[in-house]
C-alpha positions as CSV (number, residue, x, y, z in Angstrom):
1,M,109.0,37.3,46.8
2,S,107.6,40.7,48.4
3,G,104.4,40.5,49.4
4,G,101.5,42.9,46.7
5,R,104.4,44.4,44.1
6,K,103.5,43.6,41.0
7,I,105.4,44.5,37.3
8,C,103.5,44.7,34.4
9,M,105.3,44.0,31.4
10,T,104.1,45.9,28.3
11,D,104.8,46.2,24.6
12,S,107.3,49.5,23.4
13,G,104.1,50.9,22.8
14,G,103.2,50.8,26.5
15,K,99.9,47.8,26.3
16,A,100.1,45.8,29.1
17,L,101.0,42.1,28.2
18,F,101.8,40.2,31.4
19,S,102.5,41.1,34.8
20,V,104.7,39.3,37.1
21,P,105.4,39.5,41.0
22,D,108.3,41.2,42.8
23,G,110.9,38.4,42.2
24,G,109.2,36.7,39.3
25,I,110.8,34.9,36.8
26,I,110.0,35.4,32.9
27,R,111.6,33.0,30.4
28,M,112.9,34.7,27.1
29,F,112.8,33.1,24.3
30,Y,115.5,33.5,21.3
31,G,115.1,32.8,17.3
32,N,117.5,30.0,17.4
33,G,115.3,27.6,19.9
34,E,116.9,28.5,23.0
35,D,115.5,30.1,26.3
36,Y,116.5,31.9,29.1
37,F,114.9,32.3,32.6
38,A,115.1,36.2,33.9
39,V,114.8,37.3,37.8
40,C,112.3,39.9,37.8
41,R,112.7,42.9,40.7
42,Y,109.7,45.5,41.0
43,L,111.7,49.2,41.4
44,D,108.2,51.0,40.5
45,E,105.7,51.8,38.3
46,T,107.3,51.4,35.5
47,H,111.1,50.4,36.1
48,A,112.3,47.0,37.1
49,E,115.8,45.3,37.5
50,I,115.7,42.2,34.8
51,D,118.0,39.6,35.4
52,G,120.5,42.4,37.8
53,V,119.9,45.1,35.1
54,R,118.0,48.0,35.4
55,Y,115.4,49.2,33.1
56,A,112.0,51.1,31.9
57,V,110.0,48.1,31.2
58,R,109.0,50.0,27.8
59,E,112.9,50.1,26.7
60,F,113.1,46.3,27.4
61,A,110.2,45.8,25.8
62,R,111.8,47.6,22.4
63,R,115.4,45.5,23.1
64,M,113.6,42.7,23.3
65,E,111.8,43.4,19.7
66,R,114.7,44.6,18.7
67,N,116.4,41.5,19.0
68,K,113.3,39.1,18.4
69,I,113.4,38.0,21.5
70,S,109.7,37.2,22.9
71,Y,109.3,36.8,26.7
72,A,106.4,35.3,28.5
73,P,106.3,34.4,32.4
74,A,107.7,31.4,34.0
């Protein structure tokens, strides 16, 4: 993990939920009871690479809300 850089995960409205360090992992909870772990890489203050896909953090939150997937630091 890179020293000091943190990814601030927000909801789709921009409200801070939690942060994970660069190289940290989030756990995603699906409605069917399954879960999945994804590695998060810091890109800049509002962007991250999550499971190899580049996202604006708020867009990631919008997608998760739309698909009814919750997530938390692992």
